[in-house]
C-alpha positions in Angstrom: 3.2 -20.9 -5.4 2.1 -17.3 -5.4 -0.5 -16.1 -2.9 -2.7 -14.3 -5.4 -4.5 -11.1 -4.4 -7.9 -10.1 -5.8 -8.9 -6.6 -6.9 -12.2 -5.1 -5.9 -12.8 -3.9 -9.5 -11.8 -4.3 -13.1 -8.1 -3.5 -12.7 -4.8 -5.2 -12.3 -3.3 -5.5 -8.8 0.1 -4.8 -10.4 1.7 -4.3 -13.7 5.3 -4.4 -14.9 6.6 -1.6 -17.2 10.2 -2.4 -17.9 12.0 -2.6 -14.5 9.2 -0.7 -12.7 6.4 -2.5 -10.9 3.2 -0.4 -10.5 1.0 -1.6 -7.6 -2.6 -0.4 -7.5 -3.9 1.3 -4.4 -4.1 -1.3 -1.7 -7.1 -1.1 0.7 -6.6 -2.3 4.2 -8.5 -5.6 3.5 -7.5 -8.7 5.4 -7.0 -11.2 2.6 -8.2 -14.1 4.8 -11.4 -12.5 6.1 -12.2 -10.0 3.4 -12.9 -7.4 6.1 -11.3 -4.0 6.7 -9.1 -3.5 9.7 -10.7 -1.3 12.4 -8.4 1.7 13.2 -6.1 3.9 11.1 -2.8 2.3 12.2 -4.1 -1.2 11.7 -5.5 -0.2 8.3 -2.2 1.4 7.3 -0.3 -1.8 8.4 -2.7 -4.0 6.4 -2.3 -1.9 3.3 1.4 -2.1 3.6 1.2 -5.9 4.2 -0.9 -6.2 1.1 1.8 -4.3 -0.8 4.5 -6.6 0.6 2.5 -9.6 -0.6 2.4 -8.2 -4.1 6.1 -7.4 -3.9 7.0 -10.8 -2.6 5.1 -12.5 -5.4 7.3 -10.6 -7.8 10.6 -11.3 -6.0 10.8 -7.8 -4.4 10.7 -6.3 -0.9 9.7 -2.9 0.6 13.3 -1.9 0.1 12.6 -1.9 -3.7 9.8 0.6 -3.4 10.8 4.0 -4.8 7.5 5.9 -4.7 4.3 5.7 -2.5 1.0 7.5 -2.8 -1.0 7.6 0.3 -4.7 8.5 0.3 -6.2 9.3 3.7 -9.6 10.5 4.8 -8.1 12.8 7.5 -4.7 14.5 7.3 -4.9 15.2 11.0 -3.4 11.7 11.3 -0.4 12.5 9.1 2.1 12.4 12.0 0.8 8.9 13.1 1.3 7.6 9.5 4.8 9.1 9.4 5.8 7.2 12.6 4.6 4.0 11.1 6.4 4.5 7.8 9.6 5.3 9.6 9.4 1.9 11.3 8.5 0.0 8.2 10.8 1.5 5.6 14.6 1.8 5.6 16.7 4.7 4.3 16.7 5.9 1.7 13.0 6.2 2.2 10.7 6.0 -0.9 9.5 9.3 -2.2 5.9 9.9 -1.2 2.8 11.9 -1.9 -0.1 12.1 0.6 -3.5 13.4 -0.1 -6.7 13.9 1.9 -9.7 12.6 0.1 -13.4 12.8 1.0 -14.0 9.1 0.7 -12.3 5.8 -0.2 -13.7 2.5 -1.5 -15.4 0.4 1.2 -15.1 3.5 3.5 -11.5 2.7 4.3 -9.5 5.3 6.2 -6.4 4.8 4.0 -5.3 3.4 0.6 -1.7 3.1 -0.5 -0.2 2.6 -3.9 3.4 1.9 -4.7 6.0 1.8 -7.5 8.9 -0.5 -7.1 12.1 -0.8 -9.1 13.7 -4.1 -9.9 17.5 -3.7 -9.6 
């Protein structure tokens, strides 16, 4: 049975387009408590865990991710995020874009979206 995730608005958590799975931006919301994680690293870990849950529900893993978009409220933390991504992803790493934004939903510090490819 799939562990269904809920969106915070009128959009799909993920959508298939052929062999590509597009995963909407994942906020660092703990699915059990509904609360945001406290610090940047914990928030990034939670956003990635939420992406992993979506992937798992579709029979995929982080190794199937080909593109990530990371939205952060402070690019000064870019090196910290890189260290975390290096631990969580295997080579070849997904391509990635990272942007600093003035504000994210629920005042999160990070939001991550992904595109995965079903081989």
